[in-house]
PDB file of N, H, CA, C and O in Angstrom:
ATOM      1  N   MET A   1       0.941  -1.088   0.102  1.00  0.00           N
ATOM      2  CA  MET A   1       0.052  -0.013  -0.076  1.00  0.00           C
ATOM      3  C   MET A   1       1.103   1.163  -0.061  1.00  0.00           C
ATOM      4  O   MET A   1       2.165   1.123   0.561  1.00  0.00           O
ATOM      5  N   SER A   2       0.691   2.140  -0.777  1.00  0.00           N
ATOM      6  H   SER A   2      -0.172   2.173  -1.282  1.00  0.00           H
ATOM      7  CA  SER A   2       1.140   3.441  -0.969  1.00  0.00           C
ATOM      8  C   SER A   2       0.659   4.522  -0.060  1.00  0.00           C
ATOM      9  O   SER A   2      -0.517   4.624   0.288  1.00  0.00           O
ATOM     10  N   ALA A   3       1.588   5.300   0.298  1.00  0.00           N
ATOM     11  H   ALA A   3       2.543   5.217   0.015  1.00  0.00           H
ATOM     12  CA  ALA A   3       0.892   6.634   1.234  1.00  0.00           C
ATOM     13  C   ALA A   3       0.850   7.619   0.457  1.00  0.00           C
ATOM     14  O   ALA A   3       1.892   8.004  -0.074  1.00  0.00           O
ATOM     15  N   GLN A   4      -0.331   8.234   0.218  1.00  0.00           N
ATOM     16  H   GLN A   4      -1.178   7.921   0.649  1.00  0.00           H
ATOM     17  CA  GLN A   4      -0.410   9.385  -0.511  1.00  0.00           C
ATOM     18  C   GLN A   4      -0.745  10.643   0.329  1.00  0.00           C
ATOM     19  O   GLN A   4      -1.523  10.491   1.271  1.00  0.00           O
ATOM     20  N   ARG A   5      -0.305  11.700   0.113  1.00  0.00           N
ATOM     21  H   ARG A   5       0.327  11.824  -0.652  1.00  0.00           H
ATOM     22  CA  ARG A   5      -0.646  12.795   0.922  1.00  0.00           C
ATOM     23  C   ARG A   5      -2.319  13.264   0.175  1.00  0.00           C
ATOM     24  O   ARG A   5      -2.655  12.979  -0.975  1.00  0.00           O
ATOM     25  N   LYS A   6      -3.044  13.917   1.038  1.00  0.00           N
ATOM     26  H   LYS A   6      -2.771  14.149   1.972  1.00  0.00           H
ATOM     27  CA  LYS A   6      -4.306  14.000   0.538  1.00  0.00           C
ATOM     28  C   LYS A   6      -4.092  15.684   0.623  1.00  0.00           C
ATOM     29  O   LYS A   6      -3.617  16.192   1.639  1.00  0.00           O
ATOM     30  N   THR A   7      -4.486  16.473  -0.526  1.00  0.00           N
ATOM     31  H   THR A   7      -4.872  16.060  -1.352  1.00  0.00           H
ATOM     32  CA  THR A   7      -4.469  18.017  -0.372  1.00  0.00           C
ATOM     33  C   THR A   7      -5.735  18.521  -1.121  1.00  0.00           C
ATOM     34  O   THR A   7      -6.074  18.283  -2.281  1.00  0.00           O
ATOM     35  N   LEU A   8      -6.447  19.392  -0.026  1.00  0.00           N
ATOM     36  H   LEU A   8      -6.172  19.585   0.916  1.00  0.00           H
ATOM     37  CA  LEU A   8      -7.780  19.752  -0.357  1.00  0.00           C
ATOM     38  C   LEU A   8      -7.512  20.687  -1.706  1.00  0.00           C
ATOM     39  O   LEU A   8      -6.571  21.481  -1.734  1.00  0.00           O
ATOM     40  N   GLU A   9      -8.307  20.540  -2.673  1.00  0.00           N
ATOM     41  H   GLU A   9      -9.071  19.895  -2.650  1.00  0.00           H
ATOM     42  CA  GLU A   9      -8.298  21.342  -3.933  1.00  0.00           C
ATOM     43  C   GLU A   9      -8.189  22.700  -3.677  1.00  0.00           C
ATOM     44  O   GLU A   9      -7.554  23.371  -4.490  1.00  0.00           O
ATOM     45  N   LYS A  10      -8.689  23.247  -2.695  1.00  0.00           N
ATOM     46  H   LYS A  10      -9.205  22.701  -2.034  1.00  0.00           H
ATOM     47  CA  LYS A  10      -8.583  24.827  -2.757  1.00  0.00           C
ATOM     48  C   LYS A  10      -7.171  25.077  -1.848  1.00  0.00           C
ATOM     49  O   LYS A  10      -6.864  26.247  -1.622  1.00  0.00           O
ATOM     50  N   ASN A  11      -6.457  24.178  -1.416  1.00  0.00           N
ATOM     51  H   ASN A  11      -6.706  23.227  -1.599  1.00  0.00           H
ATOM     52  CA  ASN A  11      -5.069  24.615  -1.115  1.00  0.00           C
ATOM     53  C   ASN A  11      -3.941  24.020  -1.795  1.00  0.00           C
ATOM     54  O   ASN A  11      -2.942  23.678  -1.162  1.00  0.00           O
ATOM     55  N   VAL A  12      -4.055  23.852  -3.228  1.00  0.00           N
ATOM     56  H   VAL A  12      -4.866  24.129  -3.743  1.00  0.00           H
ATOM     57  CA  VAL A  12      -3.307  23.502  -4.207  1.00  0.00           C
ATOM     58  C   VAL A  12      -2.255  24.639  -4.283  1.00  0.00           C
ATOM     59  O   VAL A  12      -2.667  25.797  -4.341  1.00  0.00           O
ATOM     60  N   GLU A  13      -1.071  24.412  -4.285  1.00  0.00           N
ATOM     61  H   GLU A  13      -0.737  23.470  -4.238  1.00  0.00           H
ATOM     62  CA  GLU A  13       0.084  25.319  -4.479  1.00  0.00           C
ATOM     63  C   GLU A  13       1.019  24.770  -5.408  1.00  0.00           C
ATOM     64  O   GLU A  13       1.523  23.674  -5.164  1.00  0.00           O
ATOM     65  N   ILE A  14       1.356  25.505  -6.612  1.00  0.00           N
ATOM     66  H   ILE A  14       0.946  26.395  -6.810  1.00  0.00           H
ATOM     67  CA  ILE A  14       2.625  25.334  -7.522  1.00  0.00           C
ATOM     68  C   ILE A  14       3.750  26.395  -7.407  1.00  0.00           C
ATOM     69  O   ILE A  14       3.574  27.527  -7.856  1.00  0.00           O
ATOM     70  N   PRO A  15       4.686  26.096  -6.920  1.00  0.00           N
ATOM     71  CA  PRO A  15       5.708  27.162  -6.926  1.00  0.00           C
ATOM     72  C   PRO A  15       6.040  27.857  -8.101  1.00  0.00           C
ATOM     73  O   PRO A  15       6.332  27.263  -9.139  1.00  0.00           O
ATOM     74  N   GLY A  16       6.015  29.062  -8.001  1.00  0.00           N
ATOM     75  H   GLY A  16       5.779  29.545  -7.158  1.00  0.00           H
ATOM     76  CA  GLY A  16       6.148  29.874  -9.383  1.00  0.00           C
ATOM     77  C   GLY A  16       5.111  30.262 -10.278  1.00  0.00           C
ATOM     78  O   GLY A  16       5.243  31.107 -11.164  1.00  0.00           O
ATOM     79  N   ILE A  17       4.160  29.672 -10.043  1.00  0.00           N
ATOM     80  H   ILE A  17       4.053  28.985  -9.324  1.00  0.00           H
ATOM     81  CA  ILE A  17       2.865  30.075 -10.834  1.00  0.00           C
ATOM     82  C   ILE A  17       1.717  30.420  -9.843  1.00  0.00           C
ATOM     83  O   ILE A  17       1.462  29.786  -8.818  1.00  0.00           O
ATOM     84  N   CYS A  18       1.116  31.427 -10.264  1.00  0.00           N
ATOM     85  H   CYS A  18       1.322  31.942 -11.096  1.00  0.00           H
ATOM     86  CA  CYS A  18      -0.100  32.417  -9.734  1.00  0.00           C
ATOM     87  C   CYS A  18      -1.157  31.290  -9.459  1.00  0.00           C
ATOM     88  O   CYS A  18      -1.288  30.987  -8.273  1.00  0.00           O
ATOM     89  N   PHE A  19      -1.806  30.730 -10.230  1.00  0.00           N
ATOM     90  H   PHE A  19      -1.699  30.977 -11.193  1.00  0.00           H
ATOM     91  CA  PHE A  19      -2.755  29.376 -10.189  1.00  0.00           C
ATOM     92  C   PHE A  19      -3.984  29.858  -9.631  1.00  0.00           C
ATOM     93  O   PHE A  19      -4.778  28.978  -9.300  1.00  0.00           O
ATOM     94  N   ILE A  20      -4.373  31.206  -9.423  1.00  0.00           N
ATOM     95  H   ILE A  20      -3.728  31.922  -9.691  1.00  0.00           H
ATOM     96  CA  ILE A  20      -5.806  31.531  -8.772  1.00  0.00           C
ATOM     97  C   ILE A  20      -6.572  31.022 -10.137  1.00  0.00           C
ATOM     98  O   ILE A  20      -6.246  30.940 -11.321  1.00  0.00           O
ATOM     99  N   ARG A  21      -7.882  30.687  -9.294  1.00  0.00           N
ATOM    100  H   ARG A  21      -8.147  30.753  -8.332  1.00  0.00           H
ATOM    101  CA  ARG A  21      -9.146  30.202 -10.102  1.00  0.00           C
ATOM    102  C   ARG A  21      -9.933  31.353 -10.648  1.00  0.00           C
ATOM    103  O   ARG A  21     -10.341  32.286  -9.956  1.00  0.00           O
ATOM    104  N   GLN A  22     -10.135  31.213 -12.059  1.00  0.00           N
ATOM    105  H   GLN A  22      -9.804  30.456 -12.622  1.00  0.00           H
ATOM    106  CA  GLN A  22     -11.304  32.120 -12.568  1.00  0.00           C
ATOM    107  C   GLN A  22     -12.634  32.100 -12.057  1.00  0.00           C
ATOM    108  O   GLN A  22     -13.269  31.064 -12.252  1.00  0.00           O
ATOM    109  N   PRO A  23     -13.273  33.180 -11.344  1.00  0.00           N
ATOM    110  CA  PRO A  23     -14.600  32.846 -10.835  1.00  0.00           C
ATOM    111  C   PRO A  23     -15.456  32.003 -11.995  1.00  0.00           C
ATOM    112  O   PRO A  23     -15.267  31.982 -13.212  1.00  0.00           O
ATOM    113  N   GLU A  24     -16.427  31.339 -11.221  1.00  0.00           N
ATOM    114  H   GLU A  24     -16.580  31.355 -10.233  1.00  0.00           H
ATOM    115  CA  GLU A  24     -17.280  30.505 -12.104  1.00  0.00           C
ATOM    116  C   GLU A  24     -16.635  29.689 -13.245  1.00  0.00           C
ATOM    117  O   GLU A  24     -17.244  29.515 -14.300  1.00  0.00           O
ATOM    118  N   SER A  25     -15.456  29.213 -13.041  1.00  0.00           N
ATOM    119  H   SER A  25     -14.961  29.355 -12.184  1.00  0.00           H
ATOM    120  CA  SER A  25     -14.802  28.263 -14.144  1.00  0.00           C
ATOM    121  C   SER A  25     -13.737  27.543 -13.324  1.00  0.00           C
ATOM    122  O   SER A  25     -13.364  27.781 -12.175  1.00  0.00           O
ATOM    123  N   THR A  26     -13.354  26.652 -14.141  1.00  0.00           N
ATOM    124  H   THR A  26     -13.656  26.459 -15.074  1.00  0.00           H
ATOM    125  CA  THR A  26     -12.010  25.984 -13.831  1.00  0.00           C
ATOM    126  C   THR A  26     -10.721  26.112 -14.229  1.00  0.00           C
ATOM    127  O   THR A  26      -9.796  25.357 -13.926  1.00  0.00           O
ATOM    128  N   ARG A  27     -10.662  27.317 -15.080  1.00  0.00           N
ATOM    129  H   ARG A  27     -11.413  27.930 -15.326  1.00  0.00           H
ATOM    130  CA  ARG A  27      -9.490  27.710 -15.440  1.00  0.00           C
ATOM    131  C   ARG A  27      -8.565  28.360 -14.295  1.00  0.00           C
ATOM    132  O   ARG A  27      -9.100  28.825 -13.289  1.00  0.00           O
ATOM    133  N   ARG A  28      -7.317  28.382 -14.444  1.00  0.00           N
ATOM    134  H   ARG A  28      -6.882  28.004 -15.262  1.00  0.00           H
ATOM    135  CA  ARG A  28      -6.689  28.656 -13.623  1.00  0.00           C
ATOM    136  C   ARG A  28      -5.543  29.811 -14.021  1.00  0.00           C
ATOM    137  O   ARG A  28      -5.043  29.553 -15.116  1.00  0.00           O
ATOM    138  N   CYS A  29      -5.027  30.976 -13.420  1.00  0.00           N
ATOM    139  H   CYS A  29      -5.433  31.185 -12.531  1.00  0.00           H
ATOM    140  CA  CYS A  29      -4.139  31.767 -13.949  1.00  0.00           C
ATOM    141  C   CYS A  29      -2.658  31.087 -14.065  1.00  0.00           C
ATOM    142  O   CYS A  29      -2.137  30.550 -13.088  1.00  0.00           O
ATOM    143  N   THR A  30      -2.069  31.150 -15.255  1.00  0.00           N
ATOM    144  H   THR A  30      -2.492  31.586 -16.049  1.00  0.00           H
ATOM    145  CA  THR A  30      -0.746  30.598 -15.644  1.00  0.00           C
ATOM    146  C   THR A  30       0.421  31.444 -15.703  1.00  0.00           C
ATOM    147  O   THR A  30       1.445  31.004 -16.227  1.00  0.00           O
ATOM    148  N   LEU A  31       0.377  32.706 -15.183  1.00  0.00           N
ATOM    149  H   LEU A  31      -0.454  33.063 -14.757  1.00  0.00           H
ATOM    150  CA  LEU A  31       1.354  33.629 -15.184  1.00  0.00           C
ATOM    151  C   LEU A  31       2.163  33.354 -13.962  1.00  0.00           C
ATOM    152  O   LEU A  31       1.653  32.628 -13.109  1.00  0.00           O
ATOM    153  N   SER A  32       3.319  33.822 -13.771  1.00  0.00           N
ATOM    154  H   SER A  32       3.733  34.412 -14.464  1.00  0.00           H
ATOM    155  CA  SER A  32       4.150  33.696 -12.735  1.00  0.00           C
ATOM    156  C   SER A  32       3.837  34.090 -11.485  1.00  0.00           C
ATOM    157  O   SER A  32       3.000  34.993 -11.444  1.00  0.00           O
ATOM    158  N   ALA A  33       4.319  33.627 -10.272  1.00  0.00           N
ATOM    159  H   ALA A  33       4.998  32.894 -10.305  1.00  0.00           H
ATOM    160  CA  ALA A  33       3.841  34.232  -9.224  1.00  0.00           C
ATOM    161  C   ALA A  33       4.470  35.497  -8.829  1.00  0.00           C
ATOM    162  O   ALA A  33       5.649  35.782  -9.039  1.00  0.00           O
ATOM    163  N   GLY A  34       3.597  36.240  -8.238  1.00  0.00           N
ATOM    164  H   GLY A  34       2.639  36.009  -8.068  1.00  0.00           H
ATOM    165  CA  GLY A  34       4.311  37.434  -7.576  1.00  0.00           C
ATOM    166  C   GLY A  34       4.052  38.686  -8.760  1.00  0.00           C
ATOM    167  O   GLY A  34       4.771  39.682  -8.678  1.00  0.00           O
ATOM    168  N   TYR A  35       3.210  38.624  -9.646  1.00  0.00           N
ATOM    169  H   TYR A  35       2.626  37.815  -9.713  1.00  0.00           H
ATOM    170  CA  TYR A  35       3.146  39.717 -10.713  1.00  0.00           C
ATOM    171  C   TYR A  35       1.759  40.446 -10.118  1.00  0.00           C
ATOM    172  O   TYR A  35       0.910  40.038  -9.325  1.00  0.00           O
ATOM    173  N   TYR A  36       1.905  41.702 -10.849  1.00  0.00           N
ATOM    174  H   TYR A  36       2.595  42.033 -11.493  1.00  0.00           H
ATOM    175  CA  TYR A  36       0.450  42.680 -10.412  1.00  0.00           C
ATOM    176  C   TYR A  36      -0.150  42.919 -11.782  1.00  0.00           C
ATOM    177  O   TYR A  36       0.429  43.029 -12.863  1.00  0.00           O
ATOM    178  N   GLY A  37      -1.753  42.987 -11.424  1.00  0.00           N
ATOM    179  H   GLY A  37      -2.223  42.898 -10.546  1.00  0.00           H
ATOM    180  CA  GLY A  37      -2.227  43.140 -12.669  1.00  0.00           C
ATOM    181  C   GLY A  37      -3.496  41.909 -12.763  1.00  0.00           C
ATOM    182  O   GLY A  37      -3.880  41.192 -11.839  1.00  0.00           O
ATOM    183  N   ALA A  38      -3.895  41.928 -13.916  1.00  0.00           N
ATOM    184  H   ALA A  38      -3.583  42.510 -14.667  1.00  0.00           H
ATOM    185  CA  ALA A  38      -5.103  40.876 -14.376  1.00  0.00           C
ATOM    186  C   ALA A  38      -4.447  39.604 -14.326  1.00  0.00           C
ATOM    187  O   ALA A  38      -3.220  39.537 -14.400  1.00  0.00           O
ATOM    188  N   HIS A  39      -5.242  38.491 -14.194  1.00  0.00           N
ATOM    189  H   HIS A  39      -6.239  38.545 -14.134  1.00  0.00           H
ATOM    190  CA  HIS A  39      -4.848  37.064 -14.467  1.00  0.00           C
ATOM    191  C   HIS A  39      -4.941  36.648 -15.777  1.00  0.00           C
ATOM    192  O   HIS A  39      -5.692  37.214 -16.571  1.00  0.00           O
ATOM    193  N   ARG A  40      -4.318  35.806 -16.045  1.00  0.00           N
ATOM    194  H   ARG A  40      -3.708  35.346 -15.400  1.00  0.00           H
ATOM    195  CA  ARG A  40      -4.260  35.147 -17.696  1.00  0.00           C
ATOM    196  C   ARG A  40      -4.356  33.623 -17.528  1.00  0.00           C
ATOM    197  O   ARG A  40      -3.818  33.024 -16.597  1.00  0.00           O
ATOM    198  N   HIS A  41      -4.976  33.124 -18.358  1.00  0.00           N
ATOM    199  H   HIS A  41      -5.412  33.610 -19.114  1.00  0.00           H
ATOM    200  CA  HIS A  41      -4.981  31.646 -18.660  1.00  0.00           C
ATOM    201  C   HIS A  41      -4.587  31.457 -20.174  1.00  0.00           C
ATOM    202  O   HIS A  41      -5.321  31.681 -21.137  1.00  0.00           O
ATOM    203  N   PHE A  42      -3.430  31.052 -20.197  1.00  0.00           N
ATOM    204  H   PHE A  42      -2.834  30.870 -19.415  1.00  0.00           H
ATOM    205  CA  PHE A  42      -2.843  31.241 -21.802  1.00  0.00           C
ATOM    206  C   PHE A  42      -3.394  30.060 -22.813  1.00  0.00           C
ATOM    207  O   PHE A  42      -3.252  30.042 -24.035  1.00  0.00           O
ATOM    208  N   TYR A  43      -4.025  29.131 -22.035  1.00  0.00           N
ATOM    209  H   TYR A  43      -4.141  29.146 -21.042  1.00  0.00           H
ATOM    210  CA  TYR A  43      -4.435  27.929 -23.080  1.00  0.00           C
ATOM    211  C   TYR A  43      -5.765  27.933 -23.445  1.00  0.00           C
ATOM    212  O   TYR A  43      -6.281  26.958 -23.993  1.00  0.00           O
ATOM    213  N   SER A  44      -6.370  28.958 -23.186  1.00  0.00           N
ATOM    214  H   SER A  44      -5.951  29.750 -22.741  1.00  0.00           H
ATOM    215  CA  SER A  44      -7.715  29.038 -23.616  1.00  0.00           C
ATOM    216  C   SER A  44      -7.851  30.488 -24.357  1.00  0.00           C
ATOM    217  O   SER A  44      -6.872  31.234 -24.385  1.00  0.00           O
ATOM    218  N   GLY A  45      -9.064  30.858 -24.943  1.00  0.00           N
ATOM    219  H   GLY A  45      -9.859  30.252 -24.920  1.00  0.00           H
ATOM    220  CA  GLY A  45      -9.347  32.074 -25.835  1.00  0.00           C
ATOM    221  C   GLY A  45      -9.252  31.768 -27.082  1.00  0.00           C
ATOM    222  O   GLY A  45      -8.696  30.728 -27.434  1.00  0.00           O
ATOM    223  N   GLN A  46      -9.741  32.563 -27.873  1.00  0.00           N
ATOM    224  H   GLN A  46     -10.193  33.408 -27.588  1.00  0.00           H
ATOM    225  CA  GLN A  46      -9.672  32.282 -29.413  1.00  0.00           C
ATOM    226  C   GLN A  46      -8.580  32.250 -29.891  1.00  0.00           C
ATOM    227  O   GLN A  46      -7.635  32.916 -29.469  1.00  0.00           O
ATOM    228  N   LEU A  47      -8.528  31.269 -31.096  1.00  0.00           N
ATOM    229  H   LEU A  47      -9.296  30.728 -31.440  1.00  0.00           H
ATOM    230  CA  LEU A  47      -7.112  30.981 -31.777  1.00  0.00           C
ATOM    231  C   LEU A  47      -7.326  31.933 -33.236  1.00  0.00           C
ATOM    232  O   LEU A  47      -8.194  31.932 -34.109  1.00  0.00           O
ATOM    233  N   THR A  48      -6.107  32.707 -33.020  1.00  0.00           N
ATOM    234  H   THR A  48      -5.402  32.708 -32.311  1.00  0.00           H
ATOM    235  CA  THR A  48      -5.867  33.651 -33.819  1.00  0.00           C
ATOM    236  C   THR A  48      -4.382  33.471 -34.710  1.00  0.00           C
ATOM    237  O   THR A  48      -3.291  33.523 -34.142  1.00  0.00           O
ATOM    238  N   HIS A  49      -4.507  33.292 -35.919  1.00  0.00           N
ATOM    239  H   HIS A  49      -5.393  33.250 -36.380  1.00  0.00           H
ATOM    240  CA  HIS A  49      -2.935  33.062 -36.658  1.00  0.00           C
ATOM    241  C   HIS A  49      -2.242  32.211 -36.153  1.00  0.00           C
ATOM    242  O   HIS A  49      -1.025  32.250 -36.333  1.00  0.00           O
ATOM    243  N   GLY A  50      -2.887  31.110 -35.308  1.00  0.00           N
ATOM    244  H   GLY A  50      -3.876  31.078 -35.161  1.00  0.00           H
ATOM    245  CA  GLY A  50      -1.932  29.901 -34.732  1.00  0.00           C
ATOM    246  C   GLY A  50      -1.560  30.380 -33.292  1.00  0.00           C
ATOM    247  O   GLY A  50      -0.751  29.736 -32.624  1.00  0.00           O
ATOM    248  N   PHE A  51      -2.133  31.473 -32.834  1.00  0.00           N
ATOM    249  H   PHE A  51      -2.790  31.997 -33.376  1.00  0.00           H
ATOM    250  CA  PHE A  51      -1.901  31.439 -31.622  1.00  0.00           C
ATOM    251  C   PHE A  51      -3.308  31.857 -30.779  1.00  0.00           C
ATOM    252  O   PHE A  51      -4.208  32.500 -31.318  1.00  0.00           O
ATOM    253  N   ARG A  52      -3.370  31.334 -29.188  1.00  0.00           N
ATOM    254  H   ARG A  52      -2.639  30.812 -28.749  1.00  0.00           H
ATOM    255  CA  ARG A  52      -4.438  31.633 -28.466  1.00  0.00           C
ATOM    256  C   ARG A  52      -4.496  33.127 -27.791  1.00  0.00           C
ATOM    257  O   ARG A  52      -3.486  33.388 -27.137  1.00  0.00           O
ATOM    258  N   ALA A  53      -5.029  33.677 -27.812  1.00  0.00           N
ATOM    259  H   ALA A  53      -5.849  33.465 -28.343  1.00  0.00           H
ATOM    260  CA  ALA A  53      -5.353  35.164 -27.316  1.00  0.00           C
ATOM    261  C   ALA A  53      -5.340  34.995 -25.717  1.00  0.00           C
ATOM    262  O   ALA A  53      -4.908  35.889 -24.988  1.00  0.00           O
ATOM    263  N   ALA A  54      -5.741  34.032 -25.329  1.00  0.00           N
ATOM    264  H   ALA A  54      -6.092  33.306 -25.921  1.00  0.00           H
ATOM    265  CA  ALA A  54      -5.798  33.949 -23.701  1.00  0.00           C
ATOM    266  C   ALA A  54      -7.052  34.527 -23.039  1.00  0.00           C
ATOM    267  O   ALA A  54      -7.793  35.374 -23.538  1.00  0.00           O
ATOM    268  N   THR A  55      -7.172  33.973 -21.905  1.00  0.00           N
ATOM    269  H   THR A  55      -6.570  33.285 -21.501  1.00  0.00           H
ATOM    270  CA  THR A  55      -8.526  34.393 -21.089  1.00  0.00           C
ATOM    271  C   THR A  55      -8.000  35.322 -19.920  1.00  0.00           C
ATOM    272  O   THR A  55      -7.101  34.961 -19.160  1.00  0.00           O
ATOM    273  N   GLY A  56      -8.558  36.403 -19.851  1.00  0.00           N
ATOM    274  H   GLY A  56      -9.287  36.696 -20.468  1.00  0.00           H
ATOM    275  CA  GLY A  56      -8.083  37.310 -18.686  1.00  0.00           C
ATOM    276  C   GLY A  56      -9.338  37.593 -17.825  1.00  0.00           C
ATOM    277  O   GLY A  56     -10.496  37.532 -18.237  1.00  0.00           O
ATOM    278  N   TRP A  57      -8.874  37.969 -16.346  1.00  0.00           N
ATOM    279  H   TRP A  57      -7.933  38.018 -16.011  1.00  0.00           H
ATOM    280  CA  TRP A  57     -10.178  38.546 -15.845  1.00  0.00           C
ATOM    281  C   TRP A  57      -9.096  39.420 -14.385  1.00  0.00           C
ATOM    282  O   TRP A  57      -7.939  39.192 -14.034  1.00  0.00           O
ATOM    283  N   ARG A  58      -9.861  40.171 -13.993  1.00  0.00           N
ATOM    284  H   ARG A  58     -10.801  40.357 -14.278  1.00  0.00           H
ATOM    285  CA  ARG A  58      -9.415  41.091 -12.831  1.00  0.00           C
ATOM    286  C   ARG A  58      -8.950  40.482 -11.491  1.00  0.00           C
ATOM    287  O   ARG A  58      -9.695  39.581 -11.105  1.00  0.00           O
ATOM    288  N   GLN A  59      -7.963  40.736 -10.735  1.00  0.00           N
ATOM    289  H   GLN A  59      -7.358  41.467 -11.049  1.00  0.00           H
ATOM    290  CA  GLN A  59      -7.632  40.441  -9.498  1.00  0.00           C
ATOM    291  C   GLN A  59      -8.534  40.802  -8.780  1.00  0.00           C
ATOM    292  O   GLN A  59      -9.084  41.868  -9.055  1.00  0.00           O
ATOM    293  N   ARG A  60      -8.988  40.013  -7.597  1.00  0.00           N
ATOM    294  H   ARG A  60      -8.541  39.146  -7.373  1.00  0.00           H
ATOM    295  CA  ARG A  60      -9.975  40.385  -6.418  1.00  0.00           C
ATOM    296  C   ARG A  60      -9.251  40.699  -5.287  1.00  0.00           C
ATOM    297  O   ARG A  60      -8.129  40.205  -5.170  1.00  0.00           O
ATOM    298  N   PRO A  61      -9.732  41.506  -4.342  1.00  0.00           N
ATOM    299  CA  PRO A  61      -8.979  41.858  -3.169  1.00  0.00           C
ATOM    300  C   PRO A  61      -8.747  40.646  -2.234  1.00  0.00           C
ATOM    301  O   PRO A  61      -9.462  39.683  -1.959  1.00  0.00           O
ATOM    302  N   GLY A  62      -7.484  41.025  -1.831  1.00  0.00           N
ATOM    303  H   GLY A  62      -6.903  41.808  -2.055  1.00  0.00           H
ATOM    304  CA  GLY A  62      -7.143  39.615  -0.774  1.00  0.00           C
ATOM    305  C   GLY A  62      -6.911  38.672  -1.192  1.00  0.00           C
ATOM    306  O   GLY A  62      -7.078  37.672  -0.494  1.00  0.00           O
ATOM    307  N   GLU A  63      -6.461  38.565  -2.413  1.00  0.00           N
ATOM    308  H   GLU A  63      -6.326  39.377  -2.980  1.00  0.00           H
ATOM    309  CA  GLU A  63      -6.216  36.853  -3.195  1.00  0.00           C
ATOM    310  C   GLU A  63      -4.908  36.683  -2.895  1.00  0.00           C
ATOM    311  O   GLU A  63      -4.074  37.584  -2.990  1.00  0.00           O
ATOM    312  N   ASN A  64      -4.648  35.415  -2.486  1.00  0.00           N
ATOM    313  H   ASN A  64      -5.325  34.683  -2.409  1.00  0.00           H
ATOM    314  CA  ASN A  64      -3.372  34.845  -2.444  1.00  0.00           C
ATOM    315  C   ASN A  64      -3.181  33.718  -3.506  1.00  0.00           C
ATOM    316  O   ASN A  64      -4.150  33.351  -4.171  1.00  0.00           O
ATOM    317  N   GLN A  65      -2.124  33.241  -3.652  1.00  0.00           N
ATOM    318  H   GLN A  65      -1.336  33.539  -3.112  1.00  0.00           H
ATOM    319  CA  GLN A  65      -1.859  31.940  -4.522  1.00  0.00           C
ATOM    320  C   GLN A  65      -2.619  31.025  -3.978  1.00  0.00           C
ATOM    321  O   GLN A  65      -2.879  30.977  -2.776  1.00  0.00           O
ATOM    322  N   ALA A  66      -3.040  30.207  -4.871  1.00  0.00           N
ATOM    323  H   ALA A  66      -2.829  30.245  -5.848  1.00  0.00           H
ATOM    324  CA  ALA A  66      -3.741  29.031  -4.988  1.00  0.00           C
ATOM    325  C   ALA A  66      -5.026  29.329  -3.920  1.00  0.00           C
ATOM    326  O   ALA A  66      -5.032  28.908  -2.763  1.00  0.00           O
ATOM    327  N   ASP A  67      -6.013  30.062  -4.471  1.00  0.00           N
ATOM    328  H   ASP A  67      -6.008  30.404  -5.411  1.00  0.00           H
ATOM    329  CA  ASP A  67      -7.398  30.459  -3.642  1.00  0.00           C
ATOM    330  C   ASP A  67      -7.934  29.062  -3.447  1.00  0.00           C
ATOM    331  O   ASP A  67      -8.997  28.886  -2.850  1.00  0.00           O
TER     332      ASP A  67
END
């Protein structure tokens, strides 16, 4: 039997990545941790000339990494 650590979904932390969840969605911010400004998920959004436009949303007051 293997011992696995159980982590609640709301307490996930990935060092170096913001990872804040977009409200009402499963998308998470893929920017580096410690930046200022709007969150971005670079693997979603419209495809234009072979590049994704990314999905963005505003930061909410009091957010910490891995809400």
